[in-house]
C-alpha atoms as an extended CHARMM CRD file, in Angstrom:
* protein
*
       191  EXT
         1         1  MET       CA             15.8650000000       -4.4730000000       13.8040000000  PROA      1               0.0000000000
         2         2  GLY       CA             12.2080000000       -5.5820000000       16.0010000000  PROA      2               0.0000000000
         3         3  ASN       CA             11.7030000000       -1.6380000000       16.8230000000  PROA      3               0.0000000000
         4         4  CYS       CA              7.8830000000       -2.2350000000       15.8140000000  PROA      4               0.0000000000
         5         5  LEU       CA              8.5410000000        0.7570000000       13.0440000000  PROA      5               0.0000000000
         6         6  THR       CA              5.8170000000        1.2510000000       10.8510000000  PROA      6               0.0000000000
         7         7  GLY       CA              4.9220000000        2.6440000000        7.4040000000  PROA      7               0.0000000000
         8         8  ASN       CA              6.8310000000        1.9110000000        4.0860000000  PROA      8               0.0000000000
         9         9  ILE       CA             10.5870000000        1.6470000000        3.3380000000  PROA      9               0.0000000000
        10        10  PRO       CA             12.0800000000        5.3460000000        2.2170000000  PROA      10              0.0000000000
        11        11  SER       CA             14.2980000000        5.0890000000       -0.9830000000  PROA      11              0.0000000000
        12        12  LEU       CA             17.9320000000        4.2630000000        0.2790000000  PROA      12              0.0000000000
        13        13  THR       CA             19.5210000000        5.5740000000       -3.2360000000  PROA      13              0.0000000000
        14        14  LYS       CA             21.1420000000        8.5760000000       -1.7930000000  PROA      14              0.0000000000
        15        15  MET       CA             23.0440000000        6.1900000000        0.5400000000  PROA      15              0.0000000000
        16        16  PRO       CA             25.8830000000        4.7530000000       -2.1920000000  PROA      16              0.0000000000
        17        17  ALA       CA             28.0130000000        3.6720000000        0.6290000000  PROA      17              0.0000000000
        18        18  LEU       CA             25.2730000000        1.6050000000        2.4940000000  PROA      18              0.0000000000
        19        19  THR       CA             26.4660000000       -2.1720000000        2.7410000000  PROA      19              0.0000000000
        20        20  LYS       CA             23.9150000000       -3.7860000000        4.8810000000  PROA      20              0.0000000000
        21        21  ALA       CA             20.0910000000       -2.9770000000        5.4210000000  PROA      21              0.0000000000
        22        22  TRP       CA             18.8110000000       -4.9550000000        8.4300000000  PROA      22              0.0000000000
        23        23  LEU       CA             14.8890000000       -3.9650000000        8.5150000000  PROA      23              0.0000000000
        24        24  GLN       CA             13.4470000000       -7.7680000000        9.7550000000  PROA      24              0.0000000000
        25        25  GLU       CA             10.9910000000       -8.1440000000       12.2160000000  PROA      25              0.0000000000
        26        26  ASN       CA              9.1570000000       -4.8360000000       12.5280000000  PROA      26              0.0000000000
        27        27  ARG       CA              5.4790000000       -3.8870000000       10.8630000000  PROA      27              0.0000000000
        28        28  LEU       CA              6.7390000000       -2.2440000000        7.8580000000  PROA      28              0.0000000000
        29        29  SER       CA              4.3150000000       -2.2850000000        5.0190000000  PROA      29              0.0000000000
        30        30  GLY       CA              3.9840000000       -0.9760000000        1.2430000000  PROA      30              0.0000000000
        31        31  ALA       CA              6.3430000000       -1.9280000000       -1.2190000000  PROA      31              0.0000000000
        32        32  ILE       CA              9.6320000000       -2.4210000000       -1.0740000000  PROA      32              0.0000000000
        33        33  PRO       CA             11.1980000000        0.5200000000       -2.9920000000  PROA      33              0.0000000000
        34        34  VAL       CA             14.2130000000        0.2580000000       -5.7960000000  PROA      34              0.0000000000
        35        35  PHE       CA             17.5240000000       -0.2720000000       -5.0240000000  PROA      35              0.0000000000
        36        36  SER       CA             19.2950000000        0.1680000000       -8.1080000000  PROA      36              0.0000000000
        37        37  GLY       CA             21.8690000000        2.0540000000       -8.0530000000  PROA      37              0.0000000000
        38        38  LEU       CA             22.9960000000        0.8400000000       -4.7880000000  PROA      38              0.0000000000
        39        39  THR       CA             26.2740000000       -1.3450000000       -5.8660000000  PROA      39              0.0000000000
        40        40  SER       CA             27.7700000000       -1.5400000000       -2.5080000000  PROA      40              0.0000000000
        41        41  LEU       CA             24.7920000000       -3.0050000000       -0.7590000000  PROA      41              0.0000000000
        42        42  LYS       CA             25.3110000000       -6.8580000000       -0.1940000000  PROA      42              0.0000000000
        43        43  LEU       CA             22.6960000000       -7.7050000000        2.4800000000  PROA      43              0.0000000000
        44        44  VAL       CA             19.1480000000       -6.9320000000        2.5490000000  PROA      44              0.0000000000
        45        45  ASN       CA             16.7270000000       -8.5150000000        5.1160000000  PROA      45              0.0000000000
        46        46  VAL       CA             13.4030000000       -7.5110000000        5.4950000000  PROA      46              0.0000000000
        47        47  SER       CA             12.0970000000      -10.9350000000        7.0010000000  PROA      47              0.0000000000
        48        48  GLY       CA              8.7300000000      -10.6610000000        9.3450000000  PROA      48              0.0000000000
        49        49  ASN       CA              7.0630000000       -7.3240000000        8.3560000000  PROA      49              0.0000000000
        50        50  GLN       CA              4.1010000000       -6.8530000000        6.0500000000  PROA      50              0.0000000000
        51        51  LEU       CA              5.5500000000       -5.5810000000        2.7340000000  PROA      51              0.0000000000
        52        52  THR       CA              3.1410000000       -5.7600000000       -0.0900000000  PROA      52              0.0000000000
        53        53  GLY       CA              3.5340000000       -5.1850000000       -3.9100000000  PROA      53              0.0000000000
        54        54  PRO       CA              5.0790000000       -6.8080000000       -6.7700000000  PROA      54              0.0000000000
        55        55  THR       CA              8.5240000000       -9.3850000000       -4.4440000000  PROA      55              0.0000000000
        56        56  PRO       CA             11.3460000000       -7.4960000000       -5.4510000000  PROA      56              0.0000000000
        57        57  SER       CA             14.0390000000       -8.6480000000       -8.0550000000  PROA      57              0.0000000000
        58        58  PHE       CA             17.6640000000       -7.6860000000       -7.5560000000  PROA      58              0.0000000000
        59        59  LYS       CA             19.9030000000       -8.1420000000      -10.6370000000  PROA      59              0.0000000000
        60        60  SER       CA             23.2230000000       -8.4160000000       -8.4550000000  PROA      60              0.0000000000
        61        61  LYS       CA             24.1950000000      -12.2580000000       -7.7870000000  PROA      61              0.0000000000
        62        62  SER       CA             26.1240000000      -11.2020000000       -5.0350000000  PROA      62              0.0000000000
        63        63  MET       CA             23.4450000000       -9.6720000000       -2.7980000000  PROA      63              0.0000000000
        64        64  ASN       CA             22.0920000000      -11.8140000000       -0.0250000000  PROA      64              0.0000000000
        65        65  LEU       CA             18.2890000000      -11.0050000000        0.0040000000  PROA      65              0.0000000000
        66        66  ASP       CA             16.1950000000      -12.5860000000        3.1790000000  PROA      66              0.0000000000
        67        67  MET       CA             12.4470000000      -11.6700000000        2.4530000000  PROA      67              0.0000000000
        68        68  THR       CA             11.1320000000      -14.7110000000        4.5820000000  PROA      68              0.0000000000
        69        69  GLY       CA              8.1080000000      -14.6790000000        7.2080000000  PROA      69              0.0000000000
        70        70  LEU       CA              4.7690000000      -12.4540000000        7.0760000000  PROA      70              0.0000000000
        71        71  ASN       CA              5.3430000000      -10.2280000000        4.0710000000  PROA      71              0.0000000000
        72        72  SER       CA              2.3670000000      -10.0800000000        1.5820000000  PROA      72              0.0000000000
        73        73  PHE       CA              3.9780000000       -9.8960000000       -1.9360000000  PROA      73              0.0000000000
        74        74  CYS       CA              1.1520000000       -9.9070000000       -4.6500000000  PROA      74              0.0000000000
        75        75  LEU       CA              3.3480000000      -12.6410000000       -6.0900000000  PROA      75              0.0000000000
        76        76  ASP       CA              5.9510000000      -15.1680000000       -5.4160000000  PROA      76              0.0000000000
        77        77  VAL       CA              7.7330000000      -14.6720000000       -8.8110000000  PROA      77              0.0000000000
        78        78  PRO       CA             10.5860000000      -11.9650000000       -8.3640000000  PROA      78              0.0000000000
        79        79  GLY       CA              9.9800000000       -9.1270000000      -10.4400000000  PROA      79              0.0000000000
        80        80  ALA       CA              6.8970000000       -9.9220000000      -11.9500000000  PROA      80              0.0000000000
        81        81  PRO       CA              4.0390000000       -7.2500000000      -11.9810000000  PROA      81              0.0000000000
        82        82  CYS       CA              1.0390000000       -7.0480000000       -9.4830000000  PROA      82              0.0000000000
        83        83  ASP       CA             -2.3930000000       -7.0010000000      -10.9670000000  PROA      83              0.0000000000
        84        84  PRO       CA             -3.3650000000       -3.5970000000      -12.1180000000  PROA      84              0.0000000000
        85        85  ARG       CA             -6.0450000000       -3.2990000000       -9.2950000000  PROA      85              0.0000000000
        86        86  VAL       CA             -3.7210000000       -4.1990000000       -6.9140000000  PROA      86              0.0000000000
        87        87  ASN       CA             -1.2200000000       -1.4090000000       -7.7680000000  PROA      87              0.0000000000
        88        88  ASP       CA             -4.1230000000        1.0760000000       -7.9980000000  PROA      88              0.0000000000
        89        89  LEU       CA             -5.2340000000        0.3460000000       -4.3400000000  PROA      89              0.0000000000
        90        90  LEU       CA             -1.7300000000       -0.0350000000       -3.1400000000  PROA      90              0.0000000000
        91        91  SER       CA             -0.9380000000        3.7040000000       -4.4430000000  PROA      91              0.0000000000
        92        92  ILE       CA             -4.2770000000        4.6510000000       -2.8600000000  PROA      92              0.0000000000
        93        93  VAL       CA             -3.1510000000        3.3310000000        0.6890000000  PROA      93              0.0000000000
        94        94  GLU       CA              0.0960000000        4.9170000000        0.1320000000  PROA      94              0.0000000000
        95        95  GLY       CA             -1.6730000000        8.5000000000        1.0830000000  PROA      95              0.0000000000
        96        96  PHE       CA             -2.5920000000        7.0010000000        4.3900000000  PROA      96              0.0000000000
        97        97  GLY       CA              1.4010000000        5.7870000000        4.9670000000  PROA      97              0.0000000000
        98        98  PHE       CA              0.2810000000        1.9570000000        4.1710000000  PROA      98              0.0000000000
        99        99  PRO       CA             -1.1410000000        1.1790000000        7.3040000000  PROA      99              0.0000000000
       100       100  VAL       CA             -0.2470000000       -2.8410000000        8.6130000000  PROA      100             0.0000000000
       101       101  VAL       CA             -4.0380000000       -3.1240000000        8.3570000000  PROA      101             0.0000000000
       102       102  PHE       CA             -4.2920000000       -3.2650000000        4.9120000000  PROA      102             0.0000000000
       103       103  ALA       CA             -1.2010000000       -5.6290000000        4.6700000000  PROA      103             0.0000000000
       104       104  GLU       CA             -2.5970000000       -8.2690000000        7.1100000000  PROA      104             0.0000000000
       105       105  SER       CA             -5.4920000000       -8.8110000000        4.9910000000  PROA      105             0.0000000000
       106       106  TRP       CA             -4.4630000000       -7.4600000000        1.4340000000  PROA      106             0.0000000000
       107       107  LYS       CA             -3.2580000000      -11.1850000000        0.2890000000  PROA      107             0.0000000000
       108       108  GLY       CA             -2.3790000000      -12.7820000000       -3.3700000000  PROA      108             0.0000000000
       109       109  ASN       CA             -2.9230000000      -10.6460000000       -6.7600000000  PROA      109             0.0000000000
       110       110  ASP       CA             -7.0230000000      -10.5810000000       -6.8310000000  PROA      110             0.0000000000
       111       111  PRO       CA             -8.3640000000       -8.2040000000       -4.5300000000  PROA      111             0.0000000000
       112       112  CYS       CA            -11.7920000000       -9.5570000000       -5.5970000000  PROA      112             0.0000000000
       113       113  ASN       CA            -11.1580000000      -13.0240000000       -4.6150000000  PROA      113             0.0000000000
       114       114  SER       CA            -13.9870000000      -14.2710000000       -2.5970000000  PROA      114             0.0000000000
       115       115  THR       CA            -12.0050000000      -16.5260000000       -0.4630000000  PROA      115             0.0000000000
       116       116  ASN       CA             -9.5290000000      -14.2020000000        0.3770000000  PROA      116             0.0000000000
       117       117  LYS       CA            -11.7810000000      -11.1470000000        1.6110000000  PROA      117             0.0000000000
       118       118  TRP       CA             -9.7010000000       -7.9460000000        1.1830000000  PROA      118             0.0000000000
       119       119  VAL       CA            -10.5830000000       -5.1170000000        3.8250000000  PROA      119             0.0000000000
       120       120  GLY       CA            -12.6600000000       -2.4640000000        2.8470000000  PROA      120             0.0000000000
       121       121  ILE       CA            -12.8570000000       -3.8190000000       -0.7660000000  PROA      121             0.0000000000
       122       122  THR       CA            -16.0170000000       -4.9350000000       -2.1320000000  PROA      122             0.0000000000
       123       123  CYS       CA            -16.5290000000       -5.9800000000       -5.4690000000  PROA      123             0.0000000000
       124       124  SER       CA            -18.7770000000       -7.1980000000       -8.3010000000  PROA      124             0.0000000000
       125       125  GLY       CA            -17.6400000000      -10.0680000000      -10.4370000000  PROA      125             0.0000000000
       126       126  ALA       CA            -13.4530000000       -8.8790000000      -10.9540000000  PROA      126             0.0000000000
       127       127  ASN       CA            -14.3490000000       -5.3790000000      -10.8190000000  PROA      127             0.0000000000
       128       128  ILE       CA            -13.6860000000       -3.3750000000       -7.5150000000  PROA      128             0.0000000000
       129       129  THR       CA            -17.3590000000       -1.5590000000       -6.6120000000  PROA      129             0.0000000000
       130       130  VAL       CA            -17.0550000000       -0.3480000000       -3.0100000000  PROA      130             0.0000000000
       131       131  ILE       CA            -13.8110000000        1.1990000000       -1.1140000000  PROA      131             0.0000000000
       132       132  ASP       CA            -15.3230000000        1.4780000000        2.7900000000  PROA      132             0.0000000000
       133       133  PHE       CA            -12.4840000000        2.7590000000        5.2900000000  PROA      133             0.0000000000
       134       134  LYS       CA            -14.8310000000        4.3860000000        7.2670000000  PROA      134             0.0000000000
       135       135  GLY       CA            -13.4400000000        4.5720000000       10.8010000000  PROA      135             0.0000000000
       136       136  MET       CA            -10.3490000000        2.6190000000       10.3560000000  PROA      136             0.0000000000
       137       137  ALA       CA             -8.2650000000        5.7950000000       11.9770000000  PROA      137             0.0000000000
       138       138  LEU       CA             -6.2110000000        6.5180000000        9.0470000000  PROA      138             0.0000000000
       139       139  ASN       CA             -4.0510000000        9.5160000000        8.7980000000  PROA      139             0.0000000000
       140       140  GLY       CA             -2.7120000000       11.4470000000        5.4680000000  PROA      140             0.0000000000
       141       141  THR       CA             -4.6960000000       12.5270000000        1.9100000000  PROA      141             0.0000000000
       142       142  ILE       CA             -6.9660000000       11.2250000000       -0.3970000000  PROA      142             0.0000000000
       143       143  SER       CA             -5.0260000000        9.8530000000       -3.2920000000  PROA      143             0.0000000000
       144       144  PRO       CA             -6.1130000000       10.6770000000       -7.0570000000  PROA      144             0.0000000000
       145       145  SER       CA             -5.8210000000        7.2500000000       -7.4810000000  PROA      145             0.0000000000
       146       146  PHE       CA             -8.9260000000        6.5670000000       -6.4430000000  PROA      146             0.0000000000
       147       147  ALA       CA            -10.1120000000        7.3910000000      -10.0690000000  PROA      147             0.0000000000
       148       148  ARG       CA             -7.9830000000        4.9780000000      -11.6450000000  PROA      148             0.0000000000
       149       149  LEU       CA            -10.5530000000        2.5050000000      -10.3180000000  PROA      149             0.0000000000
       150       150  ARG       CA            -13.4160000000        3.1360000000      -12.7700000000  PROA      150             0.0000000000
       151       151  THR       CA            -15.9080000000        0.7750000000      -11.6310000000  PROA      151             0.0000000000
       152       152  LEU       CA            -16.2450000000        2.5310000000       -8.1240000000  PROA      152             0.0000000000
       153       153  LYS       CA            -19.6510000000        3.2280000000       -7.1680000000  PROA      153             0.0000000000
       154       154  VAL       CA            -18.9510000000        3.8620000000       -3.1120000000  PROA      154             0.0000000000
       155       155  ILE       CA            -15.9160000000        5.8260000000       -1.7710000000  PROA      155             0.0000000000
       156       156  ASN       CA            -16.4940000000        5.6990000000        2.5300000000  PROA      156             0.0000000000
       157       157  LEU       CA            -13.7790000000        7.8070000000        3.9230000000  PROA      157             0.0000000000
       158       158  SER       CA            -15.8700000000        9.0180000000        7.0170000000  PROA      158             0.0000000000
       159       159  TYR       CA            -14.7390000000        8.8680000000       10.5880000000  PROA      159             0.0000000000
       160       160  ASN       CA            -10.8850000000        9.3120000000        9.8090000000  PROA      160             0.0000000000
       161       161  ASN       CA             -8.3820000000       12.2910000000       10.3630000000  PROA      161             0.0000000000
       162       162  LEU       CA             -7.7300000000       13.3570000000        6.6210000000  PROA      162             0.0000000000
       163       163  ASN       CA             -6.4190000000       16.4740000000        5.1960000000  PROA      163             0.0000000000
       164       164  GLY       CA             -5.7330000000       18.3580000000        2.1970000000  PROA      164             0.0000000000
       165       165  ASP       CA             -7.7110000000       18.6290000000       -0.9300000000  PROA      165             0.0000000000
       166       166  ILE       CA            -10.2330000000       16.0320000000       -2.7080000000  PROA      166             0.0000000000
       167       167  PRO       CA             -8.7570000000       15.3030000000       -5.8040000000  PROA      167             0.0000000000
       168       168  GLU       CA            -10.2530000000       16.6450000000       -8.4880000000  PROA      168             0.0000000000
       169       169  GLU       CA             -9.4160000000       13.1320000000      -10.8030000000  PROA      169             0.0000000000
       170       170  LEU       CA            -12.4630000000       11.5320000000       -8.7460000000  PROA      170             0.0000000000
       171       171  THR       CA            -14.6000000000       13.4950000000      -11.1820000000  PROA      171             0.0000000000
       172       172  GLU       CA            -13.7710000000       11.1980000000      -13.3070000000  PROA      172             0.0000000000
       173       173  LEU       CA            -15.8110000000        8.2420000000      -11.8380000000  PROA      173             0.0000000000
       174       174  ARG       CA            -18.6080000000        8.1730000000      -13.7550000000  PROA      174             0.0000000000
       175       175  ASN       CA            -20.5120000000        5.2770000000      -11.5140000000  PROA      175             0.0000000000
       176       176  LEU       CA            -19.4210000000        6.9040000000       -8.4790000000  PROA      176             0.0000000000
       177       177  GLU       CA            -22.9650000000        7.3390000000       -6.3790000000  PROA      177             0.0000000000
       178       178  THR       CA            -21.6160000000        8.0780000000       -3.0620000000  PROA      178             0.0000000000
       179       179  ILE       CA            -18.8940000000        9.5780000000       -1.4830000000  PROA      179             0.0000000000
       180       180  ASP       CA            -18.4700000000       10.3810000000        2.3180000000  PROA      180             0.0000000000
       181       181  VAL       CA            -15.7800000000       12.3170000000        3.5950000000  PROA      181             0.0000000000
       182       182  SER       CA            -17.8250000000       13.4680000000        6.6500000000  PROA      182             0.0000000000
       183       183  TYR       CA            -15.9760000000       13.5740000000        9.9350000000  PROA      183             0.0000000000
       184       184  CYS       CA            -12.5770000000       13.4400000000        8.4680000000  PROA      184             0.0000000000
       185       185  CYS       CA            -10.7990000000       15.6590000000       10.6880000000  PROA      185             0.0000000000
       186       186  ASP       CA            -10.2310000000       16.4320000000       14.2950000000  PROA      186             0.0000000000
       187       187  GLY       CA             -9.7320000000       19.4600000000       15.5340000000  PROA      187             0.0000000000
       188       188  CYS       CA             -9.8780000000       21.4640000000       12.0410000000  PROA      188             0.0000000000
       189       189  GLU       CA            -11.1540000000       24.7530000000       12.2680000000  PROA      189             0.0000000000
       190       190  ARG       CA            -14.4490000000       25.1050000000       11.0510000000  PROA      190             0.0000000000
       191       191  ILE       CA            -15.5120000000       27.9450000000        8.3940000000  PROA      191             0.0000000000
């Protein structure tokens, strides 16, 4: 509670005796994991974080759930799925550990809504055409989920601290004109 923790909430399904999870007032981001199978869980408080994705729905009537505060769920309806573009974008930033910068600006269920600018995202109509995450201090790996956004023309991940391989799935992006992953490795050995 209030420890400035960041990143996503891990799956708690291997903790069958858990009865209370107080996670409020941190900087947790990403989607809330499925808590199915945790029949002893009676209280979950995730208020005051930067959680994204679908608003969770819990089947247990005896569970006390508090999700008030800063959270950025795509819809207010528990269990309703997010727009597929939102899911794809969340899957992409999962490879970077769900940085809070995205949760702070990615509000609602339409990344192409002109009144609610999503950081790093440019659209043409309802199509995401540019992902520009240049110099955002991202760590982690490049997600194959970029390939789900078939209308992408530009991917700019330069000046971050990324590692691993460039996913082969990116070769499926027939509209891609530019991919920039330059200066993405701080302290890597050069061959």
